[in-house]
N, C-alpha and C positions, 0 to 999 in steps of 0.2 A: 324219340325224335318226331314221331306223329304230333306229340303235344306242342313240341317247339315249332313245328311246322304251321300247326293249327295256330297257335299263338301269335306268330310272324304274321299271319294274316290276316287275323282280326286283334287288332290291338285292342288292350283292354284296360288302357289309360292307366295303368300301375307305372310310377315312375321308374322303378327300376329297369322297368323291361327294355327302356331306351338305351340303357348302358349294355344290356346284356346280348343285344340283337348280334353285334358284330363277332364277339366270339363265337356264338351259335352257328353264326353264318361260317365264319372260319373253320370251325369244327366240322360241319356237314361237308365243305370242301376238302377235308385233309382226308375224312374217310372215303369221299368218292373217288377221289384221285388215287389214292392207296388200293382201293378196290379194283379200278383200271389197271393200275400199274401190275399188281398180283395177279390179275387173270390174264394178262398178255403175258407174262413170262409163264405161267402155268400151262396155257395154250401152247407156247415154245416146246415146252418139256416133255408136254404130252406128244406133240408131234414128231421131237425128235426118238421118243421112247418107241413110238409105233412103228418108225422108219426103221430103227435099229432092231426090233422084234420080227418085223415082216420080213427083214432080209436073211 
């Protein structure tokens, strides 16, 4: 992931790189949004469990 971000920031004039930028950006967005969604659900489950166990 780091090398992809590095190459997006510093284009090295390889012709195929112009075609692969969009899929890489889409892939990063999917990963980030999936992490946010999963983290939110995990936080809700942890809070419910803590309430249940503390009662």
